[in-house]
Structure formats: C-alpha cells, structure tokens
N, C-alpha and C positions, 0 to 999 in steps of 0.2 A: 710105715713110712710118715714122716712128720710133715704134715702140710704147710706149717708155718715156715720152715726152712725152703720148701719148694716154692710157695708164694713170694717170700723175700728174695730169692734167687731170680724168679722171673721178673718182679718190679724193678730190681737193680739193674736188669738188662735192657730195660726200655729206655730209650733217648730221654734226655732231660725234659724237652717240650712236652711229652707225653706223660711225664711222672706228676704233673700239676693235676690238682683236683678237676679242673674245669676241662680237661684235655679230652675226656670221653673214653680214656683206656679203661678197661675194667679187666681184672685178673683175681680169679678165685679158684678155690678147690673143689671140684665135682663131689658130691657126697658118695656116689656109687662109683667102685671100680670096676673095671672092665674084665679084669682077671687078677688072680692073686698076684701080690707081688708089685702091682701096678697102681698108679694114682692117675687121675684125669685132671689137668690144668686147664681151665676155661680162661682164653684170653679173647677180648672183643674190644673193637673201636667203633664207637658210635656211628652210624651211618654208613660204615664201610663193611665190616664183616665180623663174624664170630669164629673162633676156631677151639676145637677140644684136642689137646695134645695128650697122648698116653705116654707116662714117663714111668721109668724104672730107676731105682737108686743105683749108681755106679757100683762096680764089684768092690768088695773089700780091699783096702789099699789105695783105692782111687777116690778121688773128692768130684762132686757133681752129679747130675742128673743125666739120664740117657733117654731122649725123645725116641720114640719107637712108632708112632702112628699119629698122624695130623689129619683132621677133617675140617674142613673150612665151609662155612655157610654164611648165609644172610644174618645181619644183626637185627634182631627183633625184640624191641622192648627191653633191651638189657640182657637178654638171655642169651647165651652161647649155644651153638649147635649142639645137639647131643653126642657123646663119644661113640655111642652105639648106632648112628646114622650111617648105614652101609655105603651110600653113595649120595652126595649131593645131588639135589634136584636139578639145578639149573647148569648149563654149560659153563658158565663162568666160574661157578664154586667147584665144578669137577675139574676145570683146569687148574685152579688155585691149590685145590687138595693134590693134584698130580705135581705141580711144582713143588710143594711142601713135601712130599715123599720122595721126590728126586733130590732135593736139598738133604733130606736126612741121610740118604744113601751116601752122598758126599761127606756129609759131616762126620761120619764113622772114621774118617782119616785123622780127627782131631782127638786130643785127650777129652776124656768125659766132662772135665770141668768147663770146657769152652763150647760144649755142643748146645745145650739149652739156651745159654745167652745168645749165641749166634742165630738160632732159630728164633727167638724172641724179637731180635733186632730185624730180622727179614720179615717178619709179620707185621712189625711197627712200621716197616718201610712202605707198607700197602695202605697207609693212613690216607692218603690222597687218591686211593683207587678209581674214584668217580669223577675226580676233577682235575688230575694231571695229565698233561698231554705226553704223547710219545717223544722222545728227544731226537728222533730220527725223522719222522713223517709229520711231526706237530698236530697229528689228529688225536681226538680223544678215543674214538671208536674206529674199528678197522675189521675187515673180515677175520674169523677165527683160523681160516686157512685159504689156501689157494681156490678152492671151490666151494668155499663155505658162504651161505648167506647170513650167518650170525655175526653179529657185530658185537665186538668184545673191547673194553678198556684195556689200556697197556698193563699186562700182567707180570711182566718182568721187571725186577728191580735190581740195580747194581749197588754194591756197598756204598757208592757216592750218591746215592737216592736218586738216580736217574731212571726214569720210567720208559719202558720199551714194550712195543707189541712183539711177541716172540719172533716174528718174521723180520722185523726191523732189527731186532737185536742181532740175529744171525748175519744179516746182510751188512750191518755195520762193523761188527767185530770179527767175520770170517769164521765165527764159531757160534753154535746154539747153547754152548755150556757156561751159562750166566752162573751156575753153582759153584764152579771153581773158583770164581772171584770172591765168593763169601767164605770159603774155606781158606782162600790165600790171604784174607784180610789180616793185617796186623794192628792190634789196638795199640 
C-alpha cells in the first residue's frame, strides 16, 4: 500500500482552514500495520484529539481507500493514539470512537472513493471539540445520558459544522441519526 497516495488523499480531504501549516492538523502514516493489507493513518488536531484510522485499498476496479476502524484518543505532544489501543480510556473518547464506528457503517453506502474523505471531514469537524457550544442548549458541557453524572462537550457534528450533544441532536431533529446527513452530503 502506497503511503504517499494515502497521505495525499487524507490531506486533500481536510477543510482549507486546517490545511494551513499553523492549523494544528497532523496527518501521518503509521509505521506498523495492524494486519496484512491494511495501513494505519494517524490524524490529529492539536489540543482536540488524535485518531488512528485503519484503511485498506479499495478493490481492483475501484478508486479510493476503505476505512475499516477508527480509534479516537487524546492529543498528546503531537502523537496520535496507537491503532492497537483496544478502547480509549475516557468516556469522551470512547463516545467519539463509537460515533466514528457508526459513521463507518453508514459510509459503506458510498462509493469507495468518497469514504475516506468524508471520514476525514467529519474528524476535522471536531476541531472545536473543547470550545464549541451546543447549537440547541447553548452549553459546552452536558450530561452524557439521562442518568449520567459525566459531563461531555457536544460530540455530534452536522455537515454544516453545527455541534450538538447527542440528546439535543435527537430532540432537535426528531432522530438520532446524524450519520445519515454525512452520507447524504453532496459536494
């Protein structure tokens, strides 16, 4: 698998404001593959998160990359979370990893060439994870669930870059399926 082509595809998918050198976005190819035929792409935004994306080349006759697994973790000194990390340690990063996994399932409805760019754009939408308020309740932190004492920032992002707490998104849209909006997005 050619890491240069993978890195170029990932960098080109990032929004223009994150392609500037001072943006804090880092994209790199991990040296170790998780399994034969797969590569690991590490994407991070300084101060927000790091993600390890396990990708495969699209089948012969198709262009693009097939993201198969995403693990989201904290951004620490420019290092992405290791792809072999079985589960992120904090509730926030477990929630973001679960969101990423759910998005991957929905992205399977798209042609292979559109999957990795859409995933990268979604990850980049988390740029303001610690600073953006919820579009519905206008709070930065809200309970993770109805009976939870854990407070989380808005972890749902729409293609229009609106931030929501999961419960607020479901209440405002009548559905909890934010992933469908990313699949329906027309560039």
